[in-house]
gemmi code that builds the backbone of each chain (N, CA, C; Angstrom):
import gemmi

chains = {
    "A": [
        ("MET", (7.288, 8.212, -7.594), (6.913, 8.786, -8.895), (7.406, 10.231, -9.041)),
        ("GLU", (7.911, 10.828, -7.965), (8.336, 12.216, -8.031), (9.624, 12.382, -8.848)),
        ("THR", (10.512, 11.388, -8.757), (11.794, 11.498, -9.459), (11.589, 11.557, -10.968)),
        ("ASN", (10.824, 10.607, -11.492), (10.628, 10.596, -12.944), (9.777, 11.772, -13.422)),
        ("LEU", (8.873, 12.239, -12.543), (8.073, 13.423, -12.898), (8.978, 14.653, -13.012)),
        ("GLY", (9.902, 14.769, -12.080), (10.838, 15.898, -12.117), (11.707, 15.869, -13.362)),
        ("GLU", (12.143, 14.688, -13.743), (12.974, 14.560, -14.961), (12.180, 14.949, -16.203)),
        ("TYR", (10.960, 14.480, -16.244), (10.096, 14.786, -17.398), (9.877, 16.296, -17.538)),
        ("ARG", (9.806, 16.984, -16.393), (9.550, 18.433, -16.422), (10.716, 19.230, -16.987)),
        ("GLU", (11.839, 18.557, -17.171), (13.003, 19.225, -17.764), (13.094, 18.982, -19.269)),
        ("THR", (12.139, 18.268, -19.808), (12.263, 17.857, -21.220), (11.345, 18.656, -22.138)),
        ("VAL", (11.565, 18.442, -23.432), (10.794, 19.154, -24.461), (9.328, 18.710, -24.496)),
        ("HIS", (9.064, 17.533, -23.955), (7.672, 17.091, -23.929), (6.847, 17.854, -22.891)),
        ("TYR", (7.535, 18.521, -21.951), (6.833, 19.291, -20.916), (6.762, 20.767, -21.291)),
        ("ASN", (7.883, 21.283, -21.757), (7.990, 22.705, -22.062), (8.606, 22.877, -23.439)),
        ("ASN", (7.950, 23.576, -24.326), (8.511, 23.737, -25.674), (7.950, 24.982, -26.336)),
        ("HIS", (8.496, 25.306, -27.503), (8.126, 26.568, -28.151), (6.674, 26.602, -28.613)),
        ("SER", (6.094, 25.449, -28.902), (4.739, 25.445, -29.461), (3.656, 25.403, -28.389)),
        ("GLY", (4.036, 25.023, -27.167), (3.032, 24.951, -26.102), (2.207, 23.686, -26.113)),
        ("VAL", (2.570, 22.764, -26.975), (1.874, 21.470, -26.993), (2.592, 20.549, -26.009)),
        ("ARG", (1.846, 19.971, -25.094), (2.480, 19.149, -24.067), (2.002, 17.705, -24.159)),
        ("ALA", (2.960, 16.798, -24.025), (2.604, 15.384, -23.889), (2.734, 15.034, -22.415)),
        ("ILE", (1.634, 14.575, -21.824), (1.680, 14.214, -20.405), (2.006, 12.722, -20.264)),
        ("CYS", (2.153, 12.261, -19.029), (2.585, 10.881, -18.756), (1.779, 9.849, -19.549)),
        ("SER", (0.457, 10.003, -19.501), (-0.395, 8.991, -20.130), (-0.260, 8.987, -21.647)),
        ("ASP", (0.149, 10.080, -22.234), (0.307, 10.109, -23.697), (1.379, 9.129, -24.152)),
        ("CYS", (2.388, 8.936, -23.328), (3.474, 8.021, -23.691), (3.311, 6.637, -23.076)),
        ("HIS", (2.613, 6.554, -21.950), (2.584, 5.285, -21.220), (1.239, 4.571, -21.251)),
        ("VAL", (0.190, 5.206, -21.768), (-1.113, 4.530, -21.837), (-1.592, 4.514, -23.286)),
        ("PRO", (-1.781, 3.327, -23.838), (-2.234, 3.245, -25.234), (-3.614, 3.866, -25.431)),
        ("HIS", (-3.910, 4.299, -26.631), (-5.231, 4.839, -26.940), (-6.237, 3.723, -27.205)),
        ("GLU", (-5.770, 2.628, -27.785), (-6.681, 1.548, -28.161), (-7.236, 0.879, -26.902)),
        ("TRP", (-8.547, 0.671, -26.870), (-9.223, 0.217, -25.651), (-8.596, -1.042, -25.062)),
        ("GLN", (-8.376, -2.050, -25.911), (-7.869, -3.335, -25.415), (-6.516, -3.163, -24.729)),
        ("TYR", (-5.643, -2.402, -25.378), (-4.303, -2.213, -24.811), (-4.329, -1.225, -23.648)),
        ("LYS", (-5.302, -0.309, -23.701), (-5.450, 0.640, -22.590), (-5.830, -0.117, -21.316)),
        ("MET", (-6.795, -1.019, -21.445), (-7.235, -1.805, -20.290), (-6.086, -2.675, -19.755)),
        ("LYS", (-5.341, -3.226, -20.703), (-4.206, -4.067, -20.311), (-3.181, -3.232, -19.519)),
        ("ALA", (-2.916, -2.034, -20.012), (-1.954, -1.157, -19.326), (-2.453, -0.777, -17.936)),
        ("LYS", (-3.766, -0.535, -17.821), (-4.339, -0.159, -16.520), (-4.198, -1.311, -15.528)),
        ("ILE", (-4.472, -2.513, -16.009), (-4.376, -3.681, -15.118), (-2.925, -3.903, -14.703)),
        ("MET", (-2.030, -3.794, -15.669), (-0.612, -4.001, -15.346), (-0.065, -2.909, -14.425)),
        ("ALA", (-0.719, -1.752, -14.451), (-0.261, -0.642, -13.605), (-0.580, -0.863, -12.136)),
        ("VAL", (-1.370, -1.896, -11.844), (-1.650, -2.224, -10.442), (-0.347, -2.488, -9.691)),
        ("LYS", (0.610, -3.044, -10.396), (1.901, -3.330, -9.737), (2.607, -2.024, -9.349)),
        ("ASP", (2.371, -0.963, -10.111), (2.969, 0.330, -9.760), (2.391, 0.848, -8.443)),
        ("VAL", (1.078, 0.678, -8.296), (0.419, 1.101, -7.056), (0.971, 0.279, -5.891)),
        ("TYR", (1.099, -1.011, -6.112), (1.615, -1.926, -5.079), (3.013, -1.485, -4.628)),
        ("HIS", (3.880, -1.213, -5.591), (5.248, -0.826, -5.234), (5.307, 0.594, -4.660)),
        ("GLU", (4.363, 1.441, -5.059), (4.294, 2.783, -4.472), (3.939, 2.678, -2.986)),
        ("VAL", (2.983, 1.811, -2.687), (2.576, 1.598, -1.289), (3.726, 0.987, -0.486)),
        ("LEU", (4.416, 0.022, -1.099), (5.534, -0.622, -0.405), (6.742, 0.309, -0.242)),
        ("GLY", (6.805, 1.335, -1.089), (7.946, 2.250, -1.039), (9.175, 1.687, -1.720)),
        ("THR", (8.967, 0.889, -2.747), (10.086, 0.248, -3.451), (11.046, 1.268, -4.065)),
        ("ILE", (10.493, 2.395, -4.531), (11.345, 3.434, -5.133), (11.126, 4.766, -4.425)),
        ("SER", (10.982, 4.695, -3.116), (10.605, 5.899, -2.360), (11.756, 6.872, -2.120)),
        ("THR", (12.986, 6.421, -2.270), (14.116, 7.343, -2.080), (14.918, 7.425, -3.380)),
        ("PRO", (15.690, 8.502, -3.557), (16.506, 8.601, -4.782), (17.448, 7.412, -4.959)),
        ("GLU", (17.978, 6.895, -3.860), (18.899, 5.755, -3.937), (18.175, 4.513, -4.444)),
        ("LYS", (17.002, 4.263, -3.876), (16.209, 3.103, -4.308), (15.813, 3.260, -5.771)),
        ("TYR", (15.488, 4.489, -6.151), (15.068, 4.744, -7.533), (16.213, 4.430, -8.501)),
        ("GLU", (17.398, 4.909, -8.136), (18.554, 4.682, -9.022), (18.870, 3.201, -9.149)),
        ("GLU", (18.679, 2.465, -8.062), (18.912, 1.014, -8.101), (18.022, 0.333, -9.127)),
        ("ARG", (16.815, 0.833, -9.257), (15.821, 0.189, -10.117), (15.644, 0.888, -11.461)),
        ("ARG", (16.350, 1.967, -11.687), (16.112, 2.776, -12.877), (16.249, 1.967, -14.168)),
        ("LEU", (17.325, 1.206, -14.268), (17.569, 0.470, -15.512), (16.516, -0.621, -15.724)),
        ("GLU", (16.153, -1.263, -14.630), (15.139, -2.330, -14.719), (13.792, -1.760, -15.182)),
        ("MET", (13.417, -0.613, -14.612), (12.141, 0.008, -14.985), (12.188, 0.504, -16.431)),
        ("ALA", (13.322, 1.116, -16.794), (13.460, 1.610, -18.167), (13.395, 0.445, -19.152)),
        ("SER", (14.041, -0.641, -18.785), (14.069, -1.808, -19.669), (12.654, -2.332, -19.928)),
        ("ALA", (11.827, -2.334, -18.879), (10.443, -2.816, -19.036), (9.673, -1.920, -20.007)),
        ("VAL", (9.872, -0.615, -19.899), (9.163, 0.310, -20.790), (9.711, 0.194, -22.215)),
        ("TRP", (11.031, 0.079, -22.346), (11.609, -0.077, -23.692), (11.081, -1.332, -24.367)),
        ("THR", (10.957, -2.404, -23.583), (10.457, -3.666, -24.154), (9.048, -3.466, -24.709)),
        ("LYS", (8.199, -2.809, -23.912), (6.826, -2.548, -24.368), (6.838, -1.697, -25.632)),
        ("MET", (7.670, -0.658, -25.628), (7.665, 0.270, -26.767), (8.228, -0.381, -28.017)),
        ("LYS", (9.288, -1.146, -27.847), (9.878, -1.822, -29.004), (8.894, -2.848, -29.583)),
        ("ALA", (8.239, -3.592, -28.675), (7.299, -4.621, -29.131), (6.102, -4.020, -29.846)),
        ("SER", (5.710, -2.804, -29.457), (4.530, -2.191, -30.081), (4.908, -1.227, -31.204)),
        ("ASP", (6.152, -1.279, -31.648), (6.626, -0.384, -32.697), (6.428, 1.078, -32.282)),
        ("SER", (6.718, 1.368, -31.037), (6.586, 2.723, -30.479), (5.193, 3.310, -30.741)),
        ("ARG", (4.188, 2.487, -30.471), (2.811, 2.882, -30.797), (2.414, 4.206, -30.152)),
        ("GLU", (2.791, 4.386, -28.887), (2.365, 5.613, -28.196), (3.080, 6.851, -28.753)),
        ("CYS", (4.339, 6.683, -29.178), (5.035, 7.817, -29.820), (4.299, 8.212, -31.092)),
        ("ARG", (3.889, 7.170, -31.832), (3.321, 7.400, -33.164), (1.890, 7.935, -33.121)),
        ("ASN", (1.306, 7.986, -31.926), (0.013, 8.663, -31.835), (0.162, 10.147, -32.165)),
        ("CYS", (1.358, 10.687, -31.930), (1.599, 12.106, -32.268), (2.612, 12.263, -33.407)),
        ("HIS", (3.645, 11.414, -33.416), (4.716, 11.560, -34.403), (4.571, 10.506, -35.496)),
        ("ALA", (4.667, 10.930, -36.745), (4.608, 9.969, -37.855), (5.663, 10.339, -38.892)),
        ("PHE", (6.403, 9.333, -39.325), (7.399, 9.578, -40.373), (6.748, 10.211, -41.614)),
        ("GLU", (5.516, 9.767, -41.897), (4.834, 10.206, -43.120), (4.633, 11.724, -43.165)),
        ("TYR", (4.493, 12.330, -41.980), (4.180, 13.757, -41.945), (5.393, 14.610, -41.578)),
        ("MET", (6.575, 13.990, -41.510), (7.773, 14.764, -41.173), (8.298, 15.482, -42.409)),
        ("ASP", (8.600, 16.750, -42.249), (9.227, 17.511, -43.330), (10.732, 17.541, -43.048)),
        ("PHE", (11.452, 16.672, -43.718), (12.881, 16.547, -43.454), (13.653, 17.822, -43.832)),
        ("THR", (13.043, 18.643, -44.689), (13.764, 19.843, -45.137), (13.870, 20.892, -44.027)),
        ("ILE", (12.982, 20.821, -43.034), (13.065, 21.803, -41.941), (13.591, 21.162, -40.657)),
        ("GLN", (14.027, 19.909, -40.752), (14.682, 19.278, -39.606), (16.177, 19.550, -39.678)),
        ("GLU", (16.853, 19.424, -38.528), (18.310, 19.494, -38.552), (18.832, 18.389, -39.465)),
        ("THR", (19.954, 18.640, -40.089), (20.494, 17.679, -41.055), (20.680, 16.301, -40.427)),
        ("ARG", (21.246, 16.297, -39.222), (21.511, 15.013, -38.559), (20.196, 14.268, -38.283)),
        ("ALA", (19.189, 15.018, -37.820), (17.899, 14.397, -37.523), (17.255, 13.860, -38.796)),
        ("ALA", (17.301, 14.671, -39.846), (16.683, 14.244, -41.111), (17.359, 12.983, -41.648)),
        ("GLN", (18.693, 12.970, -41.593), (19.423, 11.788, -42.086), (19.067, 10.550, -41.273)),
        ("ASN", (19.027, 10.716, -39.956), (18.738, 9.569, -39.103), (17.301, 9.090, -39.249)),
        ("HIS", (16.371, 10.010, -39.437), (14.981, 9.598, -39.636), (14.823, 8.865, -40.967)),
        ("GLN", (15.525, 9.352, -41.990), (15.462, 8.659, -43.281), (16.040, 7.249, -43.162)),
        ("LYS", (17.148, 7.165, -42.419), (17.763, 5.853, -42.223), (16.817, 4.929, -41.432)),
        ("ALA", (16.130, 5.523, -40.458), (15.195, 4.717, -39.662), (14.070, 4.168, -40.532)),
        ("ILE", (13.588, 4.992, -41.464), (12.538, 4.519, -42.380), (13.090, 3.398, -43.257)),
        ("ASP", (14.285, 3.616, -43.790), (14.871, 2.644, -44.722), (15.156, 1.298, -44.060)),
        ("THR", (15.539, 1.350, -42.783), (15.943, 0.102, -42.119), (14.876, -0.454, -41.183)),
        ("GLY", (13.700, 0.164, -41.172), (12.597, -0.364, -40.361), (12.807, -0.207, -38.866)),
        ("MET", (13.489, 0.846, -38.478), (13.688, 1.067, -37.043), (12.462, 1.750, -36.450)),
        ("THR", (12.416, 1.789, -35.138), (11.298, 2.436, -34.467), (11.818, 3.522, -33.515)),
        ("CYS", (10.931, 4.388, -33.077), (11.332, 5.593, -32.324), (12.261, 5.281, -31.153)),
        ("ILE", (11.882, 4.275, -30.361), (12.601, 4.001, -29.119), (14.005, 3.444, -29.387)),
        ("ASP", (14.282, 3.017, -30.614), (15.632, 2.543, -30.940), (16.682, 3.628, -30.705)),
        ("CYS", (16.283, 4.900, -30.874), (17.234, 6.003, -30.668), (16.860, 6.892, -29.483)),
        ("HIS", (15.548, 7.025, -29.213), (15.104, 8.030, -28.239), (14.832, 7.425, -26.866)),
        ("GLN", (15.741, 6.615, -26.368), (15.494, 5.960, -25.072), (15.388, 6.962, -23.925)),
        ("GLY", (16.159, 8.018, -23.984), (16.177, 8.966, -22.863), (15.404, 10.234, -23.159)),
        ("ILE", (14.341, 10.136, -23.935), (13.627, 11.330, -24.383), (12.899, 12.043, -23.240)),
        ("ALA", (12.494, 11.302, -22.212), (11.714, 11.946, -21.144), (12.279, 11.701, -19.747)),
        ("HIS", (13.197, 10.763, -19.619), (13.769, 10.456, -18.304), (15.269, 10.231, -18.447)),
        ("ASP", (15.977, 10.441, -17.354), (17.432, 10.249, -17.387), (17.768, 8.784, -17.675)),
        ("LEU", (18.935, 8.603, -18.265), (19.363, 7.249, -18.606), (20.309, 6.705, -17.537)),
        ("ALA", (20.172, 5.433, -17.270), (21.046, 4.786, -16.288), (22.347, 4.366, -16.965)),
        ("PRO", (23.420, 4.243, -16.197), (24.663, 3.722, -16.790), (24.415, 2.322, -17.364)),
        ("GLY", (25.004, 2.071, -18.527), (24.851, 0.750, -19.149), (23.535, 0.582, -19.885)),
        ("TYR", (22.912, 1.703, -20.214), (21.598, 1.596, -20.864), (21.663, 1.002, -22.274)),
        ("LEU", (22.771, 1.288, -22.981), (22.864, 0.764, -24.348), (22.952, -0.755, -24.356)),
        ("GLU", (23.727, -1.299, -23.426), (23.835, -2.758, -23.320), (22.469, -3.357, -22.989)),
        ("GLU", (21.769, -2.691, -22.070), (20.449, -3.193, -21.688), (19.485, -3.098, -22.866)),
        ("TYR", (19.581, -2.020, -23.641), (18.684, -1.900, -24.790), (18.989, -2.967, -25.847)),
        ("ASN", (20.278, -3.230, -26.029), (20.657, -4.314, -26.941), (20.059, -5.636, -26.487)),
        ("HIS", (20.064, -5.848, -25.180), (19.501, -7.076, -24.618), (17.995, -7.146, -24.917)),
        ("VAL", (17.321, -6.005, -24.773), (15.882, -5.948, -25.068), (15.621, -6.303, -26.533)),
        ("VAL", (16.413, -5.706, -27.407), (16.233, -5.944, -28.853), (16.452, -7.417, -29.182)),
        ("LYS", (17.497, -7.981, -28.598), (17.794, -9.397, -28.881), (16.694, -10.310, -28.346)),
        ("LYS", (16.204, -9.964, -27.156), (15.145, -10.774, -26.524), (13.887, -10.764, -27.388)),
        ("LEU", (13.533, -9.596, -27.900), (12.331, -9.496, -28.731), (12.527, -10.157, -30.083)),
        ("ALA", (13.750, -10.048, -30.612), (14.025, -10.665, -31.919), (13.928, -12.177, -31.837)),
        ("ALA", (14.158, -12.719, -30.651), (14.121, -14.186, -30.492), (12.707, -14.714, -30.370)),
        ("GLN", (11.741, -13.811, -30.174), (10.354, -14.273, -30.028), (9.774, -14.625, -31.389)),
        ("PRO", (9.067, -15.761, -31.477), (8.616, -16.245, -32.781), (7.582, -15.371, -33.461)),
        ("HIS", (6.714, -14.656, -32.682), (5.644, -13.901, -33.322), (6.097, -12.545, -33.827)),
        ("GLN", (7.315, -12.159, -33.493), (7.811, -10.866, -33.951), (8.213, -10.928, -35.420)),
        ("GLY", (8.091, -9.818, -36.083), (8.533, -9.743, -37.458), (10.048, -9.695, -37.492)),
        ("PRO", (10.642, -9.722, -38.683), (12.094, -9.680, -38.759), (12.644, -8.370, -38.210)),
        ("ILE", (13.614, -8.474, -37.309), (14.241, -7.282, -36.724), (15.717, -7.305, -37.084)),
        ("ASP", (16.193, -6.207, -37.638), (17.598, -6.117, -38.024), (18.426, -5.732, -36.793)),
        ("VAL", (18.756, -6.739, -35.984), (19.486, -6.482, -34.740), (20.854, -5.874, -35.035)),
        ("ALA", (21.542, -6.424, -36.032), (22.880, -5.923, -36.369), (22.815, -4.461, -36.807)),
        ("GLY", (21.781, -4.133, -37.595), (21.626, -2.757, -38.073), (21.384, -1.792, -36.929)),
        ("ILE", (20.548, -2.216, -35.968), (20.241, -1.354, -34.830), (21.490, -1.164, -33.973)),
        ("LYS", (22.222, -2.254, -33.752), (23.447, -2.152, -32.957), (24.449, -1.224, -33.639)),
        ("SER", (24.538, -1.368, -34.953), (25.458, -0.525, -35.706), (25.052, 0.935, -35.572)),
        ("PHE", (23.723, 1.174, -35.648), (23.204, 2.535, -35.555), (23.454, 3.128, -34.174)),
        ("LEU", (23.338, 2.257, -33.158), (23.542, 2.723, -31.787), (25.013, 2.906, -31.455)),
        ("GLY", (25.863, 2.488, -32.376), (27.289, 2.674, -32.163), (27.934, 1.591, -31.340)),
        ("THR", (27.251, 0.464, -31.214), (27.852, -0.660, -30.497), (28.233, -1.722, -31.513)),
        ("GLN", (29.112, -2.581, -31.098), (29.641, -3.580, -32.021), (28.566, -4.594, -32.391)),
        ("SER", (28.377, -4.834, -33.684), (27.417, -5.847, -34.104), (28.074, -7.212, -34.104)),
        ("GLU", (27.220, -8.194, -33.846), (27.767, -9.552, -33.766), (27.808, -10.196, -35.145)),
    ],
    "B": [
        ("MET", (7.627, -15.052, -25.058), (6.852, -15.591, -23.937), (6.366, -14.444, -23.061)),
        ("LEU", (5.067, -14.462, -22.774), (4.501, -13.410, -21.951), (4.844, -13.631, -20.487)),
        ("SER", (5.039, -12.536, -19.778), (5.197, -12.662, -18.335), (3.817, -12.881, -17.723)),
        ("ILE", (3.795, -13.267, -16.459), (2.515, -13.512, -15.781), (1.679, -12.234, -15.774)),
        ("LEU", (2.347, -11.124, -15.504), (1.638, -9.840, -15.444), (1.039, -9.483, -16.802)),
        ("ASP", (1.821, -9.765, -17.849), (1.355, -9.517, -19.211), (0.134, -10.380, -19.519)),
        ("LEU", (0.220, -11.622, -19.102), (-0.888, -12.556, -19.331), (-2.141, -12.107, -18.580)),
        ("LEU", (-1.956, -11.725, -17.313), (-3.094, -11.241, -16.524), (-3.695, -9.991, -17.158)),
        ("GLY", (-2.836, -9.122, -17.649), (-3.303, -7.907, -18.307), (-4.118, -8.227, -19.542)),
        ("THR", (-3.645, -9.186, -20.327), (-4.357, -9.566, -21.555), (-5.721, -10.174, -21.229)),
        ("ILE", (-5.735, -11.032, -20.200), (-7.012, -11.643, -19.791), (-7.972, -10.568, -19.262)),
        ("GLY", (-7.453, -9.696, -18.421), (-8.295, -8.638, -17.857), (-8.826, -7.702, -18.919)),
        ("ALA", (-7.956, -7.390, -19.884), (-8.379, -6.488, -20.969), (-9.484, -7.123, -21.792)),
        ("ALA", (-9.378, -8.423, -22.011), (-10.428, -9.115, -22.775), (-11.731, -9.138, -21.979)),
        ("ALA", (-11.618, -9.365, -20.664), (-12.829, -9.428, -19.832), (-13.519, -8.064, -19.749)),
        ("LEU", (-12.719, -6.992, -19.718), (-13.299, -5.646, -19.621), (-13.600, -5.047, -20.990)),
        ("GLY", (-13.217, -5.737, -22.034), (-13.449, -5.233, -23.386), (-14.652, -5.902, -24.033)),
        ("LEU", (-14.679, -5.869, -25.364), (-15.812, -6.432, -26.100), (-16.093, -7.899, -25.776)),
        ("PRO", (-15.057, -8.775, -25.718), (-15.366, -10.188, -25.474), (-16.129, -10.394, -24.175)),
        ("GLY", (-15.742, -9.697, -23.129), (-16.404, -9.868, -21.844), (-17.779, -9.235, -21.792)),
        ("ILE", (-17.861, -7.980, -22.188), (-19.106, -7.230, -22.007), (-20.153, -7.612, -23.066)),
        ("LEU", (-19.739, -7.529, -24.327), (-20.692, -7.889, -25.390), (-20.957, -9.390, -25.395)),
        ("GLY", (-19.955, -10.166, -24.974), (-20.138, -11.623, -24.897), (-21.265, -11.972, -23.941)),
        ("VAL", (-21.279, -11.342, -22.771), (-22.366, -11.587, -21.813), (-23.695, -11.119, -22.407)),
        ("GLY", (-23.656, -9.956, -23.034), (-24.888, -9.410, -23.621), (-25.467, -10.328, -24.688)),
        ("LEU", (-24.605, -10.801, -25.566), (-25.089, -11.678, -26.636), (-25.479, -13.055, -26.082)),
        ("GLY", (-24.736, -13.496, -25.074), (-25.086, -14.781, -24.443), (-26.478, -14.741, -23.852)),
        ("MET", (-26.867, -13.585, -23.377), (-28.189, -13.435, -22.766), (-29.313, -13.456, -23.799)),
        ("THR", (-28.971, -13.460, -25.064), (-30.024, -13.507, -26.083), (-30.503, -14.929, -26.339)),
        ("SER", (-29.852, -15.902, -25.739), (-30.226, -17.288, -26.025), (-30.251, -18.145, -24.759)),
        ("ARG", (-31.160, -19.136, -24.733), (-31.150, -20.099, -23.630), (-30.288, -21.303, -23.970)),
        ("ASN", (-29.878, -21.397, -25.207), (-29.041, -22.533, -25.633), (-27.564, -22.194, -25.383)),
        ("PRO", (-26.886, -22.943, -24.497), (-25.490, -22.591, -24.178), (-24.559, -22.669, -25.378)),
        ("ILE", (-24.869, -23.531, -26.333), (-23.999, -23.628, -27.519), (-24.097, -22.347, -28.336)),
        ("VAL", (-25.322, -21.865, -28.492), (-25.503, -20.608, -29.234), (-24.841, -19.448, -28.484)),
        ("GLY", (-25.045, -19.421, -27.159), (-24.445, -18.365, -26.334), (-22.928, -18.379, -26.446)),
        ("ALA", (-22.346, -19.577, -26.346), (-20.891, -19.691, -26.434), (-20.394, -19.297, -27.823)),
        ("ALA", (-21.144, -19.688, -28.851), (-20.740, -19.366, -30.227), (-20.771, -17.856, -30.460)),
        ("LEU", (-21.835, -17.218, -29.963), (-21.936, -15.757, -30.127), (-20.793, -15.060, -29.397)),
        ("GLY", (-20.515, -15.526, -28.171), (-19.406, -14.957, -27.409), (-18.080, -15.195, -28.115)),
        ("GLY", (-17.928, -16.383, -28.681), (-16.697, -16.721, -29.401), (-16.481, -15.842, -30.624)),
        ("ILE", (-17.577, -15.571, -31.336), (-17.473, -14.703, -32.529), (-16.999, -13.306, -32.124)),
        ("VAL", (-17.596, -12.801, -31.041), (-17.171, -11.479, -30.545), (-15.701, -11.530, -30.131)),
        ("GLY", (-15.328, -12.637, -29.474), (-13.942, -12.779, -29.023), (-12.951, -12.739, -30.160)),
        ("VAL", (-13.280, -13.387, -31.257), (-12.368, -13.403, -32.403), (-12.354, -12.047, -33.118)),
        ("ALA", (-13.542, -11.424, -33.173), (-13.643, -10.150, -33.911), (-13.025, -8.981, -33.141)),
        ("SER", (-13.063, -9.056, -31.812), (-12.653, -7.878, -31.024), (-11.188, -7.468, -31.205)),
        ("PRO", (-10.234, -8.406, -31.309), (-8.866, -7.922, -31.553), (-8.742, -7.113, -32.840)),
        ("PHE", (-9.566, -7.451, -33.845), (-9.578, -6.665, -35.083), (-10.091, -5.254, -34.807)),
        ("VAL", (-11.192, -5.199, -34.049), (-11.880, -3.925, -33.856), (-11.133, -3.033, -32.867)),
        ("LEU", (-10.733, -3.610, -31.724), (-10.147, -2.801, -30.654), (-8.647, -2.990, -30.475)),
        ("GLY", (-8.100, -4.017, -31.087), (-6.700, -4.322, -30.815), (-5.732, -3.762, -31.832)),
        ("SER", (-6.248, -3.312, -32.949), (-5.325, -2.814, -33.966), (-4.960, -1.366, -33.673)),
        ("SER", (-3.948, -0.891, -34.343), (-3.515, 0.484, -34.137), (-3.473, 1.181, -35.483)),
        ("HIS", (-3.880, 2.451, -35.495), (-3.920, 3.172, -36.766), (-2.528, 3.557, -37.237)),
        ("SER", (-1.580, 3.538, -36.312), (-0.284, 4.113, -36.646), (0.843, 3.101, -36.784)),
        ("THR", (0.631, 1.870, -36.368), (1.708, 0.882, -36.445), (1.223, -0.386, -37.128)),
        ("GLU", (2.161, -1.214, -37.471), (1.838, -2.446, -38.188), (2.159, -3.653, -37.311)),
        ("VAL", (1.925, -3.546, -36.034), (2.253, -4.653, -35.131), (1.180, -5.740, -35.238)),
        ("PRO", (1.563, -6.957, -35.566), (0.552, -8.007, -35.710), (-0.043, -8.402, -34.362)),
        ("ILE", (-1.327, -8.767, -34.380), (-1.973, -9.269, -33.164), (-1.559, -10.728, -33.018)),
        ("THR", (-1.103, -11.100, -31.838), (-0.553, -12.448, -31.671), (-1.663, -13.490, -31.529)),
        ("THR", (-1.276, -14.729, -31.801), (-2.220, -15.837, -31.676), (-2.730, -15.951, -30.247)),
        ("LEU", (-1.841, -15.691, -29.300), (-2.238, -15.778, -27.892), (-3.333, -14.768, -27.563)),
        ("GLU", (-3.205, -13.565, -28.129), (-4.234, -12.540, -27.887), (-5.585, -12.994, -28.447)),
        ("TYR", (-5.543, -13.556, -29.660), (-6.779, -14.090, -30.242), (-7.338, -15.204, -29.366)),
        ("GLY", (-6.451, -16.108, -28.932), (-6.868, -17.258, -28.131), (-7.519, -16.836, -26.832)),
        ("ILE", (-6.899, -15.886, -26.156), (-7.452, -15.423, -24.870), (-8.785, -14.714, -25.096)),
        ("ALA", (-8.845, -13.881, -26.138), (-10.107, -13.172, -26.423), (-11.209, -14.172, -26.753)),
        ("LEU", (-10.860, -15.207, -27.501), (-11.858, -16.235, -27.856), (-12.356, -16.939, -26.599)),
        ("LEU", (-11.409, -17.331, -25.755), (-11.762, -18.049, -24.530), (-12.646, -17.192, -23.621)),
        ("ILE", (-12.265, -15.952, -23.447), (-13.055, -15.052, -22.587), (-14.435, -14.821, -23.210)),
        ("GLY", (-14.473, -14.695, -24.539), (-15.748, -14.501, -25.228), (-16.678, -15.683, -25.021)),
        ("VAL", (-16.135, -16.885, -25.159), (-16.943, -18.096, -24.972), (-17.459, -18.169, -23.535)),
        ("MET", (-16.565, -17.910, -22.580), (-16.977, -17.966, -21.169), (-18.029, -16.910, -20.864)),
        ("ALA", (-17.822, -15.710, -21.423), (-18.799, -14.642, -21.194), (-20.145, -15.011, -21.818)),
        ("GLY", (-20.110, -15.621, -22.996), (-21.340, -16.056, -23.652), (-22.076, -17.080, -22.797)),
        ("LEU", (-21.333, -17.989, -22.194), (-21.947, -19.003, -21.329), (-22.532, -18.369, -20.063)),
        ("VAL", (-21.822, -17.401, -19.520), (-22.337, -16.700, -18.336), (-23.634, -15.971, -18.700)),
        ("GLY", (-23.638, -15.307, -19.850), (-24.840, -14.613, -20.305), (-26.000, -15.577, -20.480)),
        ("CYS", (-25.690, -16.727, -21.050), (-26.714, -17.749, -21.269), (-27.269, -18.246, -19.926)),
        ("ALA", (-26.366, -18.442, -18.967), (-26.789, -18.901, -17.640), (-27.679, -17.853, -16.980)),
        ("ILE", (-27.351, -16.593, -17.157), (-28.183, -15.516, -16.597), (-29.585, -15.587, -17.202)),
        ("ARG", (-29.622, -15.797, -18.513), (-30.918, -15.878, -19.195), (-31.736, -17.062, -18.688)),
        ("ARG", (-31.094, -18.189, -18.519), (-31.811, -19.404, -18.101), (-32.295, -19.297, -16.653)),
        ("LYS", (-31.464, -18.736, -15.806), (-31.812, -18.689, -14.379), (-32.635, -17.451, -14.019)),
        ("GLY", (-32.359, -16.368, -14.738), (-32.908, -15.099, -14.294), (-34.170, -14.669, -15.002)),
        ("ALA", (-34.238, -14.887, -16.293), (-35.355, -14.342, -17.059), (-36.598, -15.198, -16.887)),
        ("LYS", (-37.724, -14.555, -16.727), (-38.982, -15.283, -16.582), (-39.845, -15.135, -17.830)),
        ("VAL", (-39.308, -14.539, -18.852), (-40.118, -14.345, -20.068), (-39.586, -15.186, -21.210)),
    ],
}
model = gemmi.Model(1)
for chain_id, residues in chains.items():
    chain = gemmi.Chain(chain_id)
    for i, (resn, *xyz) in enumerate(residues, 1):
        res = gemmi.Residue()
        res.name, res.seqid = resn, gemmi.SeqId(i, " ")
        for name, pos in zip(("N", "CA", "C"), xyz):
            atom = gemmi.Atom()
            atom.name, atom.element = name, gemmi.Element(name[0])
            atom.pos, atom.b_iso = gemmi.Position(*pos), 0.0
            res.add_atom(atom)
        chain.add_residue(res)
    model.add_chain(chain)
structure = gemmi.Structure()
structure.add_model(model)
structure.setup_entities()
């Protein structure tokens, strides 16, 4: 857990001009009781792998980085970036004081029904090589699930700069 | 399709949430297992509405989540009822 903690400490969520900090649980543990309990139970596997030393060295960590990131992206995409939205909401964004590129992209995200993690995959941790392909795979996998709402896979791929099918 | 870990998490969350805890409590209000199970079932169905929704997103609660909460609620209601029948002397 030291590697990802160190990466997080280099990001805006740890250190920023306003002094407001988002800690690990703000992004990885839901606020809603039912989902919070579910996350706690599922986190037992993290304890298990910590004891086993599955990611105890930088080399082992890098081997598993994409797999671990993919699992978190899947959760975030499926929940419409619920944990991000506990603090960030499109409704309260003032696009006039955002950078032009950010404002344009946020407006596009609203118009096309995208969610935070569609663009901000590396917001708190380093990205592994081939992350865009893996994220596309996550999006396609979720879009194929029957209970999911309509997802514009082609639009997201286009936005991410990869070829749409 | 949920992974095994996801499924275990959903079941555990239901057991540690309203369906499990309130289900046992309401089950203990009756010696009739049908009433106990029904009360637990009602809590199970209602709990995803109360605790499973999010104020900030529009993610629908899946049928599986409802199903698991209902099942855990019914079982908890029956356990509560059994406690009442075996344990209470009044």
